N, C-alpha and C positions, 0 to 999 in steps of 0.2 A: 582903679581898684578892681573892677570887674575883669579887666584884661589880665591883671596879675593873677587873679584866682583861676581864670581860664588857663593861663600858661602853666600854673602849678598842676592843675588837673591833667593837662596833656602830658606834662613831664612824667608824672607818676603812672598814668595809664600806659604810656610807652614802655616804662619799666616792666609793667605787668606783661605786656605783649612780648617784649624781648626776652623775658626770662624763660619762656617756653620755646621749644624748638619749632613749634608750629603756632599758627594763629589761635589766639584765645580771645573771646569776647565776653564781656560782663555787662548786664543791664540791671538796673535797680531803680527804686523810687528816689533814693538819696545816696549821696557819696560824701563821706567826710575824710579829709586827708590830714594826718598828723605828721608833718615833716620832721619834727624833732625826734619823734619816736619811730619813724619810718613805718607807719601803719596806714593802710587805707581800709575804710569800713563802708561796705555797701549794705544798705538796709531797705527792706520793703520789696517784696516780690523779686528777689534776686534770681537771676538766671545766668549761669556761666556755661559756655559751650565752645567746642571746637569740633573738628571733623570726627573725633573718636569718642568724646565724652560730653555728657550733658548733666548739669547739676542745678537743683533748685533749693531754695531755703528762704528764710526771712532775714537772715543776717549772714554776711560773708566778710571775714576779716583777713586781709593780706598783710603778712609780716615780711619785711625786707631785711636782708643781712646788712650789718653796719658797714662792712668793708666795700662791697662791690654792688650794692643796690639790686641784687638778684633776690627773687622770692625765696624766703626761708621756709614759710609755712602758710597754708591757706586753711582757715577754720570756717566751717559752715554750721549755722545753728537754726533750730526750730523748723520742724517739718522738712528735714533734709531728704532729698530724693536724688539718686544718681542713676543714670542710664549709660551703660557701656555695652555696645553690641546688643545681644539679646538679653542681657542681665539687667534687672532693675533692683536697686537696693534702697531701703528706707531706714531712717534712724533719727534720733533726737539731735545728735551732734556729729559732725564729720570733720576729719583732718586730712590734709594732703601735704606730704613732704616731698617736693620735687627732686631734691638731691638723692633721696632713697627710692623714689618712685613708689611710695607706700600710701595707701588710703586706709583710714581707720574710722569706722562708724561705731557709735556708742548709744545705748539706750533704745529699747524697743526696736531692735534691728530685725528687718525682714528682707531676705534676698529671694527674688523670684527669677526663674528661668523656665520658659515655656509653662508647663503646668506644675512644675516642681517648685518647692519653696523650703527655706530654712529660716527659723526664728531663733534669735539669741539675744544676748545683752551686748555683745561686742563682736565686730568683724574686723580682722586685719587682713588687708589684701595687698600682697606684694606683686605689683604689676610686672616688674622686671623679671622675676622668677616664676610668675604665673602660679602663685600659691595663695591659699586662703586658710585662715584660722578663725573658727567661730567658737565663742565660749560664752558661758553664762554663769551666774552665781549658783552656788550649790542648791539654793531653794528654787531656782528657775532654770531648769535644764534646757539644753539645746534641743529644738524640735525640728525634725526634717520630714517632709512629705515628698516621696518619689513616685511619680506616675510612669508606668511602663507604656 
């Protein structure tokens, strides 16, 4: 039985790695795999990283496509922190869609680069086109601090 569970873990973890063009590693306190729904849930001190990106959170859910077992979406929850090059971003919840190469952070978002920062309710980062959209509710406007 333990061997079967280990084989299932390896099977799904290899799908996670093969779905990205480069190596991706995930560590956590716990991993749950739901084969019927094609979902892997990492919980507790989650750390996802590769050579270009680092992500932390308390929960990371990986959703796979039904047809080809490639990653459809990655969701990070609770105390999300993302570092890419010199940019650090924080938020309550984050989403990554590999096919679109888009990152979305929601809730108490703060983006820091050097001594500059932007605070908002939502950040949409289009990695492929190198564009960012930051927005907030009408009662909570986008705040930016730019240091010369």
